C-alpha positions in Angstrom: 46.8 -25.8 -19.9 43.3 -26.3 -18.6 42.6 -22.6 -18.6 43.7 -22.3 -22.2 41.4 -25.1 -23.2 38.4 -23.5 -21.4 39.1 -20.2 -23.2 39.3 -21.9 -26.5 35.9 -23.6 -25.9 34.4 -20.2 -25.0 35.8 -18.7 -28.2 34.5 -21.5 -30.3 31.0 -21.0 -28.9 31.2 -17.2 -29.1 32.5 -16.9 -32.7 29.2 -17.9 -34.5 27.2 -15.4 -32.4 29.7 -12.6 -33.2 30.4 -13.1 -36.9 27.7 -15.1 -38.6 24.6 -13.3 -40.0 21.8 -13.3 -37.4 24.2 -13.8 -34.6 23.2 -10.6 -32.8 19.5 -11.6 -33.0 20.3 -15.0 -31.5 22.4 -13.4 -28.8 19.5 -11.0 -28.0 17.0 -14.0 -27.8 19.3 -15.8 -25.5 19.8 -12.8 -23.2 16.1 -12.0 -23.1 15.4 -15.7 -22.3 17.9 -15.6 -19.5 16.4 -12.3 -18.2 12.9 -13.8 -18.2 14.1 -16.9 -16.4 15.8 -14.8 -13.8 12.7 -12.7 -13.2 10.6 -15.8 -13.0 12.8 -17.3 -10.4 12.8 -14.0 -8.4 8.9 -14.0 -8.5 8.9 -17.7 -7.4 11.2 -16.9 -4.4 9.0 -13.9 -3.5 5.9 -16.0 -3.6 7.5 -18.7 -1.4 8.6 -16.1 1.1 5.1 -14.6 1.2 3.6 -18.0 1.8 6.1 -18.7 4.6 5.6 -15.3 6.3 1.9 -14.7 5.6 1.0 -14.9 9.3 3.6 -12.4 10.3 2.5 -10.0 7.5 -1.1 -10.1 8.7 0.1 -9.4 12.3 1.5 -6.1 11.1 -1.9 -4.5 10.8 -3.6 -2.9 7.8 -1.7 0.4 7.9 1.8 -1.0 8.2 1.1 -3.8 5.7 -0.2 -1.1 3.2 3.0 0.9 3.8 5.1 -2.2 3.2 3.3 -3.2 0.0 3.4 0.4 -1.2 7.2 0.6 -0.6 7.7 -2.7 -2.5 5.6 -1.4 -5.4 7.5 1.9 -5.5 10.8 0.0 -5.4 9.7 -2.3 -8.3 8.4 0.5 -10.5 11.4 2.7 -9.8 13.9 -0.1 -10.7 11.9 -0.9 -13.8 12.1 2.7 -14.9 15.8 3.2 -14.2 16.8 3.7 -17.8 14.2 6.4 -18.4 14.8 8.1 -15.1 18.6 8.3 -15.6 18.2 10.2 -18.9 17.8 13.5 -17.1 19.4 15.0 -13.9 15.9 15.5 -12.4 15.2 11.9 -13.1 18.3 10.8 -11.3 17.3 12.8 -8.3 13.8 11.4 -8.4 15.3 7.9 -8.7 17.4 8.3 -5.7 14.6 9.9 -3.6 12.1 7.2 -4.5 14.5 4.4 -3.7 15.6 6.0 -0.5 12.0 6.5 0.6 11.0 3.0 -0.3 13.9 1.5 1.6 13.3 3.8 4.6 9.6 2.9 4.7 10.4 -0.8 4.4 13.0 -0.7 7.2 10.8 1.4 9.4 7.9 -1.1 9.1 10.2 -4.0 9.9 11.8 -2.1 12.8 8.4 -1.2 14.2 7.2 -4.8 13.9 10.2 -6.1 15.8 9.9 -3.7 18.7 6.8 -5.5 20.0 
């Protein structure tokens, strides 16, 4: 009985967004707001992790740190351009190669730092 009540509540909330005029616009606004909030929280967590591990990052040395930051930049840009890259078969291959290289460089820097 509890599950049926919960489904009814969800349907009552969803019906105005699906059938009233402007419902799709409101839905898009809500989805974009949730996406921005999620990305802001990811950026906040990344900044906190950077602050906690700043000393370890500086101990990597300039070359390894540049490789790590470059790998993160390639990863972010590639994930941002996923929709465009997946429009063609060459883009799909480039997407896979870029992600693979970025992950490989990131792991190799971390692995080399842990050997010492």
